[in-house]
C-alpha positions in Angstrom: 131.0 217.7 49.8 133.0 220.0 47.5 131.4 222.4 45.1 133.4 224.3 42.4 132.4 227.9 41.9 132.4 229.4 38.4 132.5 233.0 39.5 135.2 235.4 40.6 134.9 235.7 44.4 134.8 238.9 46.3 135.1 239.5 50.1 131.3 240.2 50.2 130.5 237.0 48.4 132.8 235.1 50.7 130.8 236.3 53.7 127.6 235.1 52.0 129.2 231.7 51.7 130.2 231.6 55.4 126.6 232.7 56.3 125.4 229.7 54.3 127.6 227.3 56.1 130.3 226.8 53.4 133.9 227.9 53.1 136.5 228.1 50.3 139.7 226.1 49.7 142.1 225.5 46.9 143.7 222.1 46.2 147.1 223.7 46.7 148.9 227.0 46.4 149.4 226.5 42.6 145.8 225.6 42.0 144.1 228.7 40.4 140.5 227.5 41.2 138.7 227.6 44.5 136.3 225.0 45.9 133.4 225.6 48.2 133.6 223.0 51.0 130.5 221.8 52.9 131.5 218.9 55.2 129.0 216.3 56.4 130.7 216.6 59.9 131.8 220.0 61.1 134.4 220.7 63.8 133.6 223.3 66.4 135.1 224.4 69.7 132.4 225.1 72.3 133.4 228.4 74.0 131.7 227.3 77.3 133.9 224.2 77.4 137.4 225.2 76.4 140.0 223.0 78.1 143.5 224.6 78.8 146.0 221.9 79.5 147.9 222.6 82.7 151.3 222.4 80.9 150.1 225.1 78.5 148.8 227.3 81.3 152.3 227.1 82.9 153.8 228.3 79.6 151.3 231.2 79.5 152.1 232.2 83.0 155.8 232.3 82.2 155.1 235.0 79.7 157.0 233.2 76.9 155.1 235.1 74.2 153.9 238.7 73.6 150.4 238.2 72.3 149.0 240.8 69.9 145.9 241.1 67.7 145.7 242.4 64.1 149.2 243.9 63.9 150.5 241.5 61.3 147.5 240.0 59.5 149.1 239.5 56.1 152.2 238.0 57.7 150.1 235.5 59.6 148.3 234.4 56.4 151.6 234.1 54.6 153.0 232.0 57.4 150.0 229.8 57.4 150.5 229.2 53.7 154.1 228.0 54.1 154.6 224.3 53.6 155.8 222.3 56.7 156.9 218.7 57.2 153.5 217.9 58.6 151.7 219.9 55.9 153.6 219.8 52.6 150.7 221.3 50.6 148.7 224.4 51.5 145.1 225.3 50.5 145.9 229.0 50.5 146.5 230.3 46.9 147.0 233.8 45.7 143.3 234.5 45.3 142.4 233.2 48.7 145.2 235.4 50.3 143.8 238.5 48.6 140.2 237.6 49.6 141.1 237.4 53.3 143.2 240.6 53.2 140.0 242.2 51.7 138.0 240.8 54.6 140.5 242.2 57.1 140.3 245.6 55.5 136.6 245.8 56.1 136.8 244.4 59.7 135.6 240.9 59.1 138.9 239.0 59.6 141.3 239.0 62.5 144.6 237.6 63.5 146.0 236.6 66.9 149.8 236.6 67.0 152.5 235.3 69.2 155.8 237.3 69.2 159.1 236.5 70.8 162.3 238.6 70.7 160.6 240.9 68.1 159.8 238.0 65.8 156.4 236.6 64.8 156.6 233.0 65.9 153.1 231.7 65.8 149.4 232.7 65.4 146.1 232.2 63.7 143.5 234.0 61.6 139.9 233.7 60.9 136.6 235.4 59.9 134.1 237.2 62.0 130.4 237.4 61.2 127.7 238.2 63.8 128.4 236.0 66.8 130.3 233.4 64.8 134.1 233.2 64.3 135.4 230.9 61.6 138.9 229.7 62.3 140.9 229.4 59.1 144.5 228.4 59.8 147.3 228.5 62.3 151.0 228.2 62.4 153.8 227.8 64.9 157.5 228.4 64.6 158.1 227.8 68.3 156.7 225.2 70.6 153.2 226.1 71.9 153.0 229.4 70.0 149.8 228.5 68.0 148.3 226.9 71.1 148.7 230.1 73.2 147.2 232.1 70.3 144.2 229.7 70.3 143.6 230.2 74.1 143.8 233.9 73.7 141.3 233.7 70.8 138.9 231.7 72.8 139.1 234.1 75.7 138.5 237.1 73.4 135.5 235.4 71.7 133.9 234.3 75.0 134.3 237.8 76.5 133.1 239.5 73.3 129.8 237.6 73.2 130.5 235.1 70.4 128.6 231.8 70.6 130.2 229.8 67.8 133.9 229.0 67.1 134.0 227.0 63.8 137.2 224.9 63.4 135.9 223.4 60.1 137.5 220.0 60.7 138.3 218.1 63.9 142.0 217.3 64.6 143.7 215.7 67.6 145.4 219.0 68.3 142.0 220.8 68.6 140.4 217.9 70.6 142.8 218.6 73.4 141.1 221.9 73.8 137.6 220.5 73.8 136.7 220.6 70.1 134.0 218.3 68.9 132.4 217.2 65.7 128.8 217.7 64.9 126.4 216.9 62.0 125.9 219.5 59.3 122.3 220.1 60.3 123.3 220.8 63.9 126.0 223.1 62.7 123.7 225.1 60.6 121.2 225.5 63.4 124.0 226.9 65.6 125.3 229.1 62.8 121.8 230.5 62.2 121.5 231.4 65.9 125.1 232.9 66.0 124.4 235.1 63.0 121.6 236.9 64.8 123.8 237.9 67.7 125.9 241.0 68.2 129.5 240.4 69.3 132.7 242.4 69.5 136.3 241.5 68.9 137.6 244.3 71.1 140.5 243.7 73.5 139.6 242.0 76.8 139.5 244.3 79.8 143.0 243.5 80.9 144.7 245.3 83.8 147.4 247.8 83.1 150.4 246.1 81.5 148.5 244.1 78.9 147.0 240.7 78.5 148.2 238.8 81.5 148.0 235.0 81.4 145.9 234.9 84.6 143.2 237.2 83.2 143.0 235.1 80.0 142.7 231.9 81.9 140.2 233.4 84.3 138.0 234.5 81.5 137.8 230.9 80.3 137.4 229.7 84.0 138.5 226.2 83.2 141.8 224.4 83.1 142.5 220.7 82.9 
């Protein structure tokens, strides 16, 4: 279900939409209007059942990427908005970009970034509200970069006390990690519960030297 909104959005109004179970999209980058989206089926990734493929765990242990959080939020959003062969059109227009930068400035949006050789090569961003995290978009300029960012996100959310990771839609890419699709009514029950919880997006308690792959994988306690 798609609903057009007649009002100018603000970061605060955007948060009210997320709390009500809806999220914004534009038809494409050149579309000046924004639509509220309320899917009949909602994608989520249960944080107590995250599957890390063994091949990806090996990539993480090799230390291919330097994983950081919130150091290049605007750059991550811009990279997610770039067209790709698999995604020639983007739903991120100028107003949506400004709204998420506004949410970031007030602590309700975060990015997880993969860097290599000093370059941003992959990552994701999303919105935080209570114990819910709403994944918005991801990008990858190198093989496995967005996947590594997703694993780090899941570990951070699980350790921080989050109970809901909303992926909006279900894709084959997300299914590999354990994502499922649930009915709207079920989603809203889980959302209502998550909004009552306190959670933090602080760094995990990694040993000296940073976020080691083993500590991330152990925090999820499941590989497949």
